[in-house]
PASERO-540583 format. One record per residue (C-alpha): residue number from 1; residue in one letter; x, y negated, z. Coordinates in steps of 0.001 Angstrom, whole numbers, plus 500000, padded with zeros to 6 digits. Layout:
N
(NUM,"a",(X,Y,Z)),
...
//
This chain:
504
(1,"x",(499610,500063,499784)),
(2,"x",(501088,496934,499119)),
(3,"x",(502293,494373,502114)),
(4,"x",(499225,492015,503077)),
(5,"x",(499652,488576,503187)),
(6,"x",(498451,486060,505659)),
(7,"x",(494806,485544,504975)),
(8,"x",(494314,489539,505025)),
(9,"x",(495827,489834,508505)),
(10,"x",(493547,486612,509564)),
(11,"x",(496471,485113,511400)),
(12,"x",(494955,482150,513130)),
(13,"x",(497158,478896,514408)),
(14,"x",(497721,479133,517923)),
(15,"x",(496760,475957,519758)),
(16,"x",(499385,473962,521729)),
(17,"x",(499185,474452,525338)),
(18,"x",(498047,471405,527276)),
(19,"x",(501365,470357,529419)),
(20,"x",(500942,468465,532627)),
(21,"x",(503841,466843,533658)),
(22,"x",(504068,465618,537357)),
(23,"x",(506176,462929,538451)),
(24,"x",(508472,462714,541364)),
(25,"x",(509960,459739,542816)),
(26,"x",(513013,460047,544891)),
(27,"x",(512598,458600,548059)),
(28,"x",(514941,458842,551568)),
(29,"x",(513482,461996,552539)),
(30,"x",(513770,463333,549169)),
(31,"x",(517201,462681,547586)),
(32,"x",(516882,463816,544072)),
(33,"x",(520604,462842,543181)),
(34,"x",(521435,465654,545289)),
(35,"x",(519958,468292,542588)),
(36,"x",(522109,467354,539758)),
(37,"x",(525372,469607,539220)),
(38,"x",(527491,466245,538374)),
(39,"x",(527585,465204,542147)),
(40,"x",(528577,468830,543161)),
(41,"x",(531013,470328,540232)),
(42,"x",(532489,467030,538616)),
(43,"x",(533127,464869,541686)),
(44,"x",(535656,467199,543446)),
(45,"x",(538903,466527,545109)),
(46,"x",(542153,466841,542673)),
(47,"x",(544727,469354,543990)),
(48,"x",(548101,467910,544512)),
(49,"x",(549991,467773,541038)),
(50,"x",(553266,468466,542764)),
(51,"x",(552481,471846,544044)),
(52,"x",(552831,474836,541818)),
(53,"x",(550524,476355,539326)),
(54,"x",(549250,479093,541539)),
(55,"x",(548481,476907,544245)),
(56,"x",(546723,474400,542523)),
(57,"x",(544612,477092,541044)),
(58,"x",(544158,478406,544686)),
(59,"x",(542946,475234,545594)),
(60,"x",(540683,474592,542713)),
(61,"x",(538622,477679,543667)),
(62,"x",(538517,477013,547392)),
(63,"x",(537224,473665,546295)),
(64,"x",(534442,475133,543883)),
(65,"x",(533632,477685,546891)),
(66,"x",(533159,474726,549210)),
(67,"x",(531149,472709,546912)),
(68,"x",(528880,475602,546017)),
(69,"x",(528116,476265,549768)),
(70,"x",(527548,472466,550466)),
(71,"x",(525115,472462,547665)),
(72,"x",(523266,475702,548948)),
(73,"x",(522817,473914,552415)),
(74,"x",(521481,470694,550959)),
(75,"x",(518824,472734,548813)),
(76,"x",(517506,474503,552097)),
(77,"x",(517316,471241,553836)),
(78,"x",(515534,469576,551174)),
(79,"x",(513172,472789,550800)),
(80,"x",(512485,472468,554565)),
(81,"x",(511901,468433,554560)),
(82,"x",(509486,469036,551108)),
(83,"x",(507587,471893,552968)),
(84,"x",(506832,469798,556005)),
(85,"x",(505265,471138,559075)),
(86,"x",(503359,474120,559124)),
(87,"x",(499172,474055,559358)),
(88,"x",(497643,474655,562982)),
(89,"x",(496659,478252,563647)),
(90,"x",(493318,478742,562524)),
(91,"x",(492221,481974,561083)),
(92,"x",(493157,485116,562434)),
(93,"x",(494136,487658,560008)),
(94,"x",(491831,489914,561146)),
(95,"x",(489128,487533,560217)),
(96,"x",(489836,486828,556861)),
(97,"x",(487642,488619,554217)),
(98,"x",(488161,488975,550301)),
(99,"x",(486624,486048,548454)),
(100,"x",(487140,483507,551153)),
(101,"x",(488397,480299,549698)),
(102,"x",(490929,478554,551932)),
(103,"x",(492869,475364,551900)),
(104,"x",(496645,475480,552363)),
(105,"x",(499970,474266,551591)),
(106,"x",(502877,475714,549369)),
(107,"x",(505368,476742,551815)),
(108,"x",(508101,478658,550113)),
(109,"x",(509081,479554,546560)),
(110,"x",(509741,482804,545169)),
(111,"x",(510757,484786,541992)),
(112,"x",(507292,485709,540927)),
(113,"x",(505076,483234,542793)),
(114,"x",(504940,481307,545706)),
(115,"x",(503946,481646,549754)),
(116,"x",(500991,479666,550781)),
(117,"x",(500194,478642,554435)),
(118,"x",(496702,478758,555083)),
(119,"x",(496996,478452,558992)),
(120,"x",(496926,482299,559435)),
(121,"x",(498273,484203,562631)),
(122,"x",(498746,487426,563858)),
(123,"x",(498185,489391,567107)),
(124,"x",(501580,488230,568181)),
(125,"x",(501017,484465,567674)),
(126,"x",(502973,484350,564585)),
(127,"x",(502354,482294,561223)),
(128,"x",(501550,484603,558284)),
(129,"x",(501904,483204,554797)),
(130,"x",(499829,484746,551695)),
(131,"x",(501231,485365,548512)),
(132,"x",(500284,483560,545159)),
(133,"x",(501605,485130,542195)),
(134,"x",(502258,482960,539007)),
(135,"x",(499865,484848,536972)),
(136,"x",(497139,483150,539477)),
(137,"x",(498200,479617,538840)),
(138,"x",(495998,478444,535774)),
(139,"x",(492325,478918,535584)),
(140,"x",(492643,479915,531941)),
(141,"x",(494866,483112,532690)),
(142,"x",(497553,481911,530632)),
(143,"x",(500973,482948,531239)),
(144,"x",(503324,480930,533332)),
(145,"x",(506934,481197,532841)),
(146,"x",(509398,481436,536118)),
(147,"x",(511282,478429,534840)),
(148,"x",(508041,476533,534550)),
(149,"x",(506511,477537,537827)),
(150,"x",(507116,474152,539514)),
(151,"x",(505092,472362,536997)),
(152,"x",(501942,474074,538204)),
(153,"x",(502680,473914,541716)),
(154,"x",(505602,472249,544154)),
(155,"x",(506904,472971,547515)),
(156,"x",(504556,470978,550277)),
(157,"x",(501520,470408,547828)),
(158,"x",(498033,471266,549110)),
(159,"x",(496326,473866,547395)),
(160,"x",(492746,475441,547478)),
(161,"x",(493024,479635,546756)),
(162,"x",(490859,482370,547026)),
(163,"x",(491690,485674,548951)),
(164,"x",(491948,488712,546584)),
(165,"x",(493421,490752,549176)),
(166,"x",(493861,491327,552982)),
(167,"x",(495159,494360,554667)),
(168,"x",(496359,493410,558134)),
(169,"x",(497740,496705,558912)),
(170,"x",(500079,496590,555986)),
(171,"x",(500689,492803,556157)),
(172,"x",(499114,492135,552614)),
(173,"x",(497589,488764,551976)),
(174,"x",(497222,488002,548316)),
(175,"x",(495758,484695,547099)),
(176,"x",(494614,483370,543637)),
(177,"x",(493637,479799,542032)),
(178,"x",(491323,481267,539448)),
(179,"x",(487495,481212,540064)),
(180,"x",(486996,484322,537997)),
(181,"x",(487489,487956,539423)),
(182,"x",(489738,490092,537543)),
(183,"x",(488559,493070,539089)),
(184,"x",(484560,492611,539785)),
(185,"x",(482803,495114,541666)),
(186,"x",(481041,496673,538481)),
(187,"x",(482690,497893,535570)),
(188,"x",(480151,497429,532390)),
(189,"x",(477523,497832,534736)),
(190,"x",(478508,500878,536772)),
(191,"x",(480751,501401,539597)),
(192,"x",(484395,501520,539111)),
(193,"x",(485165,505131,537823)),
(194,"x",(488737,505567,538722)),
(195,"x",(491474,504944,541156)),
(196,"x",(495427,505246,540750)),
(197,"x",(495584,508793,541617)),
(198,"x",(492868,509903,538842)),
(199,"x",(495237,508223,535982)),
(200,"x",(497686,510397,534322)),
(201,"x",(499965,509695,531172)),
(202,"x",(497987,510993,527571)),
(203,"x",(494478,510287,529233)),
(204,"x",(492074,508126,527034)),
(205,"x",(490138,505355,528715)),
(206,"x",(488058,502325,527529)),
(207,"x",(488857,498890,528730)),
(208,"x",(488207,495393,528591)),
(209,"x",(490736,492415,527731)),
(210,"x",(490536,489851,530489)),
(211,"x",(493610,487846,529836)),
(212,"x",(495971,487385,527177)),
(213,"x",(499847,486113,527266)),
(214,"x",(502233,485736,524743)),
(215,"x",(503627,489676,524503)),
(216,"x",(500845,491293,526819)),
(217,"x",(497410,491616,527159)),
(218,"x",(495815,492373,530419)),
(219,"x",(493173,495196,530332)),
(220,"x",(490640,496478,532870)),
(221,"x",(490169,499974,532615)),
(222,"x",(487929,500540,535467)),
(223,"x",(490719,501582,537874)),
(224,"x",(491739,499811,541250)),
(225,"x",(494409,497509,539019)),
(226,"x",(495077,495982,535876)),
(227,"x",(496825,497576,533217)),
(228,"x",(499090,495821,530207)),
(229,"x",(499118,496394,526771)),
(230,"x",(502161,495179,524797)),
(231,"x",(501980,493642,521208)),
(232,"x",(503915,496500,519438)),
(233,"x",(501205,498894,520987)),
(234,"x",(498689,497283,519023)),
(235,"x",(496563,499564,516622)),
(236,"x",(498438,500858,513438)),
(237,"x",(497164,502948,510475)),
(238,"x",(498434,506659,509789)),
(239,"x",(499751,507810,506447)),
(240,"x",(498427,510391,504605)),
(241,"x",(500554,512960,506494)),
(242,"x",(499143,511752,509981)),
(243,"x",(502303,509796,511092)),
(244,"x",(501658,506299,512385)),
(245,"x",(503097,503851,509760)),
(246,"x",(506125,502249,511117)),
(247,"x",(506762,498180,511008)),
(248,"x",(505872,495454,513172)),
(249,"x",(502631,493405,512359)),
(250,"x",(501905,491159,514971)),
(251,"x",(504715,489035,516862)),
(252,"x",(502066,487539,519538)),
(253,"x",(499441,489208,521594)),
(254,"x",(496931,486266,520892)),
(255,"x",(497095,487385,516987)),
(256,"x",(495552,491072,517681)),
(257,"x",(494010,490904,521017)),
(258,"x",(491193,488980,522098)),
(259,"x",(489786,488059,525498)),
(260,"x",(486631,489631,526294)),
(261,"x",(486972,492377,523615)),
(262,"x",(486431,496104,524220)),
(263,"x",(489060,498686,522913)),
(264,"x",(489527,502311,523210)),
(265,"x",(493423,503061,524321)),
(266,"x",(495510,505879,526094)),
(267,"x",(497559,505558,529161)),
(268,"x",(501302,505488,528237)),
(269,"x",(503294,505720,531398)),
(270,"x",(502552,504906,535449)),
(271,"x",(505972,504370,536627)),
(272,"x",(506663,502203,539294)),
(273,"x",(503062,501540,540264)),
(274,"x",(502223,499800,536928)),
(275,"x",(499883,500954,534004)),
(276,"x",(501255,500931,530164)),
(277,"x",(498374,501460,527502)),
(278,"x",(498939,502107,524076)),
(279,"x",(496048,501726,521086)),
(280,"x",(497867,504722,519004)),
(281,"x",(496964,508206,520339)),
(282,"x",(500282,509785,521543)),
(283,"x",(501494,513374,520886)),
(284,"x",(500187,515981,523193)),
(285,"x",(500663,515144,526655)),
(286,"x",(501098,519072,527405)),
(287,"x",(503738,519673,524762)),
(288,"x",(505965,517109,526014)),
(289,"x",(505223,517948,529640)),
(290,"x",(506226,521430,528928)),
(291,"x",(509303,520823,526641)),
(292,"x",(511788,523395,525591)),
(293,"x",(512424,526801,527355)),
(294,"x",(515486,525645,529543)),
(295,"x",(517924,528244,530302)),
(296,"x",(518620,529276,533911)),
(297,"x",(521947,527431,534495)),
(298,"x",(522616,524192,534880)),
(299,"x",(524064,523170,531421)),
(300,"x",(521028,521514,530327)),
(301,"x",(521769,518981,533081)),
(302,"x",(524652,517673,531114)),
(303,"x",(523013,515356,528713)),
(304,"x",(523771,514574,524783)),
(305,"x",(526781,513110,523172)),
(306,"x",(528214,510670,525595)),
(307,"x",(528525,507066,524213)),
(308,"x",(531900,505401,523947)),
(309,"x",(533216,503441,526649)),
(310,"x",(533651,499606,525805)),
(311,"x",(536527,497961,528237)),
(312,"x",(538029,494642,527903)),
(313,"x",(541867,494598,527591)),
(314,"x",(542520,493820,531478)),
(315,"x",(540579,496706,532309)),
(316,"x",(542503,499096,530009)),
(317,"x",(545655,497673,531254)),
(318,"x",(544566,498633,534592)),
(319,"x",(543040,501994,534282)),
(320,"x",(546419,502605,532382)),
(321,"x",(548377,501394,535311)),
(322,"x",(546215,503396,537728)),
(323,"x",(547053,506681,535918)),
(324,"x",(550694,505937,535938)),
(325,"x",(550606,505543,539658)),
(326,"x",(548539,508930,540062)),
(327,"x",(551204,510837,537662)),
(328,"x",(553883,512733,539175)),
(329,"x",(557222,510775,539144)),
(330,"x",(560151,512871,537249)),
(331,"x",(562883,510872,536605)),
(332,"x",(565736,511633,534188)),
(333,"x",(569100,511695,535457)),
(334,"x",(571535,512929,532829)),
(335,"x",(574486,514409,535164)),
(336,"x",(572301,516034,537802)),
(337,"x",(569871,517659,535443)),
(338,"x",(572880,519096,533270)),
(339,"x",(574252,520532,536653)),
(340,"x",(571233,522067,537694)),
(341,"x",(570409,523582,534247)),
(342,"x",(573907,525107,534406)),
(343,"x",(573309,526632,537974)),
(344,"x",(570082,528251,537000)),
(345,"x",(572187,530455,534407)),
(346,"x",(573202,533520,536432)),
(347,"x",(577175,534076,536593)),
(348,"x",(578018,537635,537550)),
(349,"x",(581684,536833,538749)),
(350,"x",(580592,534052,540680)),
(351,"x",(577521,535304,542104)),
(352,"x",(579460,538548,543382)),
(353,"x",(582224,536763,545030)),
(354,"x",(579592,534588,546960)),
(355,"x",(577725,537756,547950)),
(356,"x",(580922,539332,549171)),
(357,"x",(582065,536199,550991)),
(358,"x",(578446,536145,552959)),
(359,"x",(578454,539788,553768)),
(360,"x",(582280,539565,555403)),
(361,"x",(580944,536435,557552)),
(362,"x",(577715,538000,558700)),
(363,"x",(579698,541411,559513)),
(364,"x",(582270,539493,561507)),
(365,"x",(579645,537445,563437)),
(366,"x",(577841,540722,564089)),
(367,"x",(580820,542386,565276)),
(368,"x",(581455,539489,567829)),
(369,"x",(577902,539830,569226)),
(370,"x",(577989,543333,569671)),
(371,"x",(581469,542809,571612)),
(372,"x",(579864,540111,574053)),
(373,"x",(576639,542284,574536)),
(374,"x",(578865,545352,575263)),
(375,"x",(581105,543418,577802)),
(376,"x",(577928,542197,579767)),
(377,"x",(576271,545506,579880)),
(378,"x",(579275,547056,581252)),
(379,"x",(579633,544739,583700)),
(380,"x",(575954,544962,584652)),
(381,"x",(576200,548922,585006)),
(382,"x",(579250,548568,587282)),
(383,"x",(577216,546148,590005)),
(384,"x",(574309,548551,589612)),
(385,"x",(576409,551685,590301)),
(386,"x",(577969,549745,593396)),
(387,"x",(574738,548764,594765)),
(388,"x",(573223,552316,594333)),
(389,"x",(576308,553889,595974)),
(390,"x",(575740,551216,599169)),
(391,"x",(572055,552300,599226)),
(392,"x",(572793,556112,599084)),
(393,"x",(575343,555914,601649)),
(394,"x",(573038,554015,603940)),
(395,"x",(570249,556814,603304)),
(396,"x",(572415,559915,604149)),
(397,"x",(573746,558026,607026)),
(398,"x",(570309,557612,608489)),
(399,"x",(568816,561027,607462)),
(400,"x",(571815,563210,609187)),
(401,"x",(570509,565513,612068)),
(402,"x",(566855,565729,610726)),
(403,"x",(565469,569320,610622)),
(404,"x",(564159,570268,607711)),
(405,"x",(560591,571293,607383)),
(406,"x",(559629,575095,607567)),
(407,"x",(557618,576684,604948)),
(408,"x",(554891,578862,605452)),
(409,"x",(555396,582358,605038)),
(410,"x",(553609,584280,602193)),
(411,"x",(551869,582667,599438)),
(412,"x",(548226,581390,600257)),
(413,"x",(547105,581663,596545)),
(414,"x",(548121,585218,596636)),
(415,"x",(546412,586054,599932)),
(416,"x",(543282,584299,598846)),
(417,"x",(543194,586141,595359)),
(418,"x",(543638,589868,597492)),
(419,"x",(540598,588903,599635)),
(420,"x",(537021,588772,598090)),
(421,"x",(535839,586035,600619)),
(422,"x",(538138,583401,602080)),
(423,"x",(537831,583581,606051)),
(424,"x",(535908,580621,607290)),
(425,"x",(537670,579057,610598)),
(426,"x",(534801,577183,611446)),
(427,"x",(532323,580051,611445)),
(428,"x",(534383,582089,614405)),
(429,"x",(532152,582595,617493)),
(430,"x",(528945,582062,615518)),
(431,"x",(529359,578466,615882)),
(432,"x",(530810,575315,613681)),
(433,"x",(532707,573158,615673)),
(434,"x",(535801,571052,615211)),
(435,"x",(538997,570911,617062)),
(436,"x",(539106,568680,620406)),
(437,"x",(543043,568114,620020)),
(438,"x",(543617,564557,619447)),
(439,"x",(540014,563264,620727)),
(440,"x",(538661,562549,623850)),
(441,"x",(540878,563374,626731)),
(442,"x",(543189,565496,624446)),
(443,"x",(544120,562336,622352)),
(444,"x",(547466,561520,620664)),
(445,"x",(549593,559083,622323)),
(446,"x",(549751,555580,620527)),
(447,"x",(553431,556046,619464)),
(448,"x",(552434,559236,617615)),
(449,"x",(549651,557518,615462)),
(450,"x",(552027,554959,614114)),
(451,"x",(553641,556167,611195)),
(452,"x",(555870,552855,610289)),
(453,"x",(557582,553158,613545)),
(454,"x",(560430,555330,613505)),
(455,"x",(560343,556585,617178)),
(456,"x",(562795,559219,618187)),
(457,"x",(562362,558613,621961)),
(458,"x",(560750,561389,624160)),
(459,"x",(557874,560449,626611)),
(460,"x",(560489,560397,629139)),
(461,"x",(563031,557890,627534)),
(462,"x",(565148,560858,626058)),
(463,"x",(566362,560914,622639)),
(464,"x",(564463,563839,620671)),
(465,"x",(566807,564378,617959)),
(466,"x",(570379,565643,618845)),
(467,"x",(573396,564893,616504)),
(468,"x",(571514,561821,614590)),
(469,"x",(573101,559068,613332)),
(470,"x",(572966,555576,614520)),
(471,"x",(569422,553842,614296)),
(472,"x",(568824,551491,611294)),
(473,"x",(568742,547818,611769)),
(474,"x",(565821,545550,610382)),
(475,"x",(568257,544094,607925)),
(476,"x",(569429,547463,606651)),
(477,"x",(565974,548615,606257)),
(478,"x",(564579,545758,604421)),
(479,"x",(567695,546205,602094)),
(480,"x",(567158,549820,601637)),
(481,"x",(563387,549082,600618)),
(482,"x",(564437,546171,598294)),
(483,"x",(566740,548252,596408)),
(484,"x",(564290,550897,596299)),
(485,"x",(561860,548667,594648)),
(486,"x",(564125,547346,592120)),
(487,"x",(565364,550952,591051)),
(488,"x",(561713,551747,590568)),
(489,"x",(561342,548732,588410)),
(490,"x",(564306,549512,586089)),
(491,"x",(562953,553228,586059)),
(492,"x",(566448,554447,587220)),
(493,"x",(566811,557493,589679)),
(494,"x",(569546,556935,591785)),
(495,"x",(569193,560174,593871)),
(496,"x",(569266,562497,590803)),
(497,"x",(572068,560494,588862)),
(498,"x",(574778,560614,591841)),
(499,"x",(573954,564052,593355)),
(500,"x",(571648,562801,596466)),
(501,"x",(568097,563854,597298)),
(502,"x",(565396,563400,594291)),
(503,"x",(562572,561068,594954)),
(504,"x",(559264,562813,594813)),
//
């Protein structure tokens, strides 16, 4: 099809917007001369020309920072002066209802609108300001740019606003200066059919265009919020193959969207709590949602072909410097490198001589250590032998004159084996009784019950053993016991080695 002309497209000339200029006079309380950049940036103190270039640049940077800080402080002071005092607390935030008209004052500017003080306060006794969006400034609903926001309202201006939404639990208070409600209670004579949770991408809906901006159309689809429709998503023709015809036919939204018109559209996206619409039926949302079968591993997360990284020359130099610092340092030293290479080559003559010399040195050191250990061990053995002989002599001297213990005649085991049963000594006389020797009136004397005291004296004070040696003193007895303990620790049997009686 041939390209259609302007007459066929019915392009209507756009009416020029009415610009309302506000005149603000500089006073003592509103020093407008502080708002110019010339006062701050072009009237700085010059650095000392006698200093070095580095010092001059440093002073200039410091001066620029000081100037910018001073400008910010002046702007905040001017904003505070223009905003003036707050209105007295009049309305509790819980008593404000949707649709109420309130008188307020602009107290603060933000990126997407202004804050209006209407005298609202909270339970804690604090002021609470409402938000007035820049799309709610004009009665005709025209779009207001951010840089032109101060041409519609200014700080300290008294305005009359309508309450759009008030939720005390979430600290939400929204205002509007338009008398027409964007979201009336009824949609096409019926209650609103949708809410935010009912809307999904690819869903077909019917809407009413409420407002038209430069590139956007604000559409009411019967939900709890407005949706946006861009000029590039306007209705297009389809080719004979069923594809949407490419090419942009409209530049401004006013040439394809008209206020109050009813359109059929589809939901495009629902990202960031905003609804985006399109007048062209998209592809099947089920196919796009399912997509191709993905492998079980994570290789599909790597993405497509990476774009070439674009860097400035300064960034390239910094990256090369960082890579050079991380690289291992391997300097080239000609003489040392040559010597190391020669040393790595095997030399049988040199290696055999070095090994032989090392073996001889280690053998000599080992022999010296063995001789020293042998000398120490020989001296220790001599001293141990002398101590053992002395202890043995003392033991033999103390045990001289003692009578050996008489052994019982006959073998008890053999006598017990000859008899059928062993004789019961306790059953003699037909009664079972123990011996009364050693108990009661027949008790042993105390000197016979103490086994640790060597008592060789008779009851009448005479010596029991004849021909016995002298009695051991306490010092000799302690020495004998200590020597015996040392021998047990060393696992050394002195009696069996030197011909004495063996310990049992």
